[in-house]
C-alpha positions in Angstrom: 46.3 17.0 -52.6 42.7 18.0 -52.1 41.6 14.4 -52.7 44.1 13.2 -50.2 42.8 15.7 -47.6 39.2 14.7 -48.3 40.0 11.0 -47.8 42.0 11.7 -44.6 39.0 13.8 -43.3 36.6 10.9 -44.1 38.8 8.3 -42.5 39.2 10.4 -39.3 35.5 11.0 -39.1 34.7 7.3 -39.4 37.5 6.2 -37.1 36.1 8.4 -34.3 32.6 7.0 -34.3 31.7 4.0 -32.2 29.3 1.2 -32.6 27.5 2.2 -29.4 23.7 2.3 -29.9 21.9 5.6 -29.6 20.1 5.8 -26.3 16.4 5.4 -26.7 14.0 7.7 -24.9 13.1 6.3 -21.5 16.0 3.8 -21.4 19.1 4.4 -19.2 22.3 2.8 -20.4 24.9 1.9 -17.7 28.0 4.1 -17.5 30.1 1.3 -16.0 29.2 -2.4 -16.3 30.5 -2.9 -12.7 27.8 -0.6 -11.4 24.3 -1.3 -12.5 22.3 1.6 -13.9 19.3 2.8 -12.1 16.0 1.4 -13.4 13.6 3.9 -14.9 10.0 3.0 -14.2 7.3 4.3 -16.4 3.9 4.3 -14.8 1.0 4.4 -17.3 -1.8 6.8 -16.7 -4.9 4.9 -15.6 -7.3 4.3 -18.4 -11.1 4.0 -18.2 -12.0 1.5 -15.6 -8.5 1.3 -14.1 -8.0 2.2 -10.5 -4.9 3.6 -9.0 -4.3 0.3 -7.1 -4.1 -1.5 -10.4 -1.1 0.5 -11.6 2.4 -1.0 -10.8 3.6 0.6 -7.5 7.1 1.5 -6.6 7.5 2.4 -2.9 10.3 4.8 -3.8 7.7 7.0 -5.5 6.5 8.0 -2.0 8.3 11.1 -0.8 9.6 11.4 2.7 7.1 14.2 3.3 4.2 12.1 2.0 5.3 9.2 4.2 5.6 11.3 7.4 2.3 13.1 6.7 0.5 9.7 6.3 2.3 8.3 9.4 1.1 11.3 11.5 -2.5 11.2 10.2 -2.7 7.4 10.7 -1.2 7.6 14.2 -3.9 10.0 15.3 -6.6 8.0 13.5 -5.5 4.8 15.2 -5.8 6.5 18.6 -9.3 7.6 17.8 -10.3 4.1 16.4 -8.9 2.4 19.5 -11.0 4.7 21.7 -14.1 3.9 19.7 -13.5 0.1 19.8 -12.8 0.2 23.6 -16.1 2.1 24.1 -17.9 -0.5 21.9 -19.3 2.3 19.8 -20.4 0.5 16.7 -22.1 3.5 15.1 -18.9 5.7 15.3 -16.8 2.7 14.2 -18.8 2.5 10.9 -17.6 6.1 10.1 -14.0 4.9 9.9 -14.7 2.1 7.4 -14.1 2.2 3.6 -17.2 1.7 1.4 -15.8 -1.7 0.4 -15.4 -2.8 4.0 -19.0 -1.8 4.8 -20.4 -3.6 1.7 -18.4 -6.7 2.7 -19.6 -6.9 6.3 -23.2 -6.4 5.1 -22.9 -9.5 3.0 -24.6 -12.5 4.6 -22.2 -14.8 2.6 -19.1 -13.1 4.1 -20.5 -13.2 7.6 -21.3 -16.9 7.2 -17.8 -17.7 5.9 -16.2 -15.8 8.8 -18.5 -17.7 11.2 -17.4 -21.0 9.8 -13.7 -20.3 9.3 -12.8 -18.4 12.5 -11.4 -20.8 15.0 -12.5 -18.5 17.9 -16.1 -18.2 16.6 -16.5 -21.9 15.9 -15.2 -22.9 19.3 -17.7 -20.6 21.0 -20.4 -21.5 18.5 -21.0 -17.9 17.5 -22.7 -17.2 14.2 -22.4 -13.7 12.8 -25.7 -12.4 11.4 -25.2 -8.7 11.2 -22.4 -6.1 10.8 -22.9 -5.3 14.5 -22.2 -9.0 15.3 -19.0 -8.7 13.3 -18.0 -5.6 15.3 -18.6 -7.1 18.7 -17.4 -10.7 18.0 -14.5 -10.0 15.7 -13.3 -6.4 16.0 -13.8 -5.8 19.7 -12.7 -9.4 20.6 -9.5 -9.0 18.5 -8.5 -5.8 20.3 -8.9 -7.4 23.7 -5.7 -9.3 22.9 -3.8 -6.1 22.2 -2.9 -3.9 25.2 -4.6 -0.5 25.4 -1.3 1.3 24.7 -0.9 -0.4 21.3 0.2 2.4 19.0 1.5 2.9 15.6 5.2 2.0 15.2 5.4 1.7 11.4 3.5 2.1 8.2 4.1 0.4 4.8 2.7 1.8 1.6 1.4 -1.0 -0.6 0.1 1.5 -3.2 -0.3 5.2 -3.6 -3.7 4.9 -1.7 -3.2 1.9 0.5 -1.2 1.6 3.8 -0.6 -1.2 6.3 -0.2 0.0 9.9 1.9 -1.9 12.4 2.7 -2.0 16.1 5.8 -3.8 17.5 5.5 -6.0 20.6 8.7 -7.6 21.6 10.1 -9.0 18.4 6.7 -9.3 16.7 5.4 -6.8 14.1 1.6 -6.9 14.4 -0.6 -5.4 11.8 -3.2 -3.1 13.5 -5.1 -2.0 10.4 -4.9 -1.6 6.7 -6.1 1.8 5.4 -7.2 3.1 2.0 -7.3 6.8 1.1 -10.8 7.6 -0.1 -11.9 11.1 -1.0 -8.8 12.5 0.8 -9.5 10.6 4.0 -7.9 7.4 5.4 -10.4 4.7 6.0 -10.1 1.2 7.4 -9.9 -1.3 4.5 -10.3 -5.0 4.3 -6.8 -6.6 4.3 -5.7 -7.8 0.9 
């Protein structure tokens, strides 16, 4: 009788188990095949020589508070930058640029390339020689086409430290600036 009970116990134990694989750490198995399971994204910590912009970015990782804070900061910043550009204040404009932007517009090769590839500059036979030329002939000239009331309508995070800022005119979404957060401050970045 004891042997019979032992066999019955073993059979009931094995008949209750399933062949479902054990979930592995970091993997989410779907509960119902009709509804896909959420995807778990693991972001590796940056290693030596890896910047935050090189890590895969998930826009859902930006909290609504972080989004609204950035949007408010950038809206005020754009108002300031527009005033500086309208006043043709080159020296003040430089304070709003990222280090990479400054290095780029100080490059004679970059200025030469812009001079040769910009339709507007080539039509007017303008050759950029200095960052101040870039400011007057590219930045100020570009803003003349945007009305003075151009303001921030939307932002788009493209990384944890990079944001595109847009205004909407009619049915067009126009990019005003691209910003990068450097040492806790938003700075104008060269567009990617």
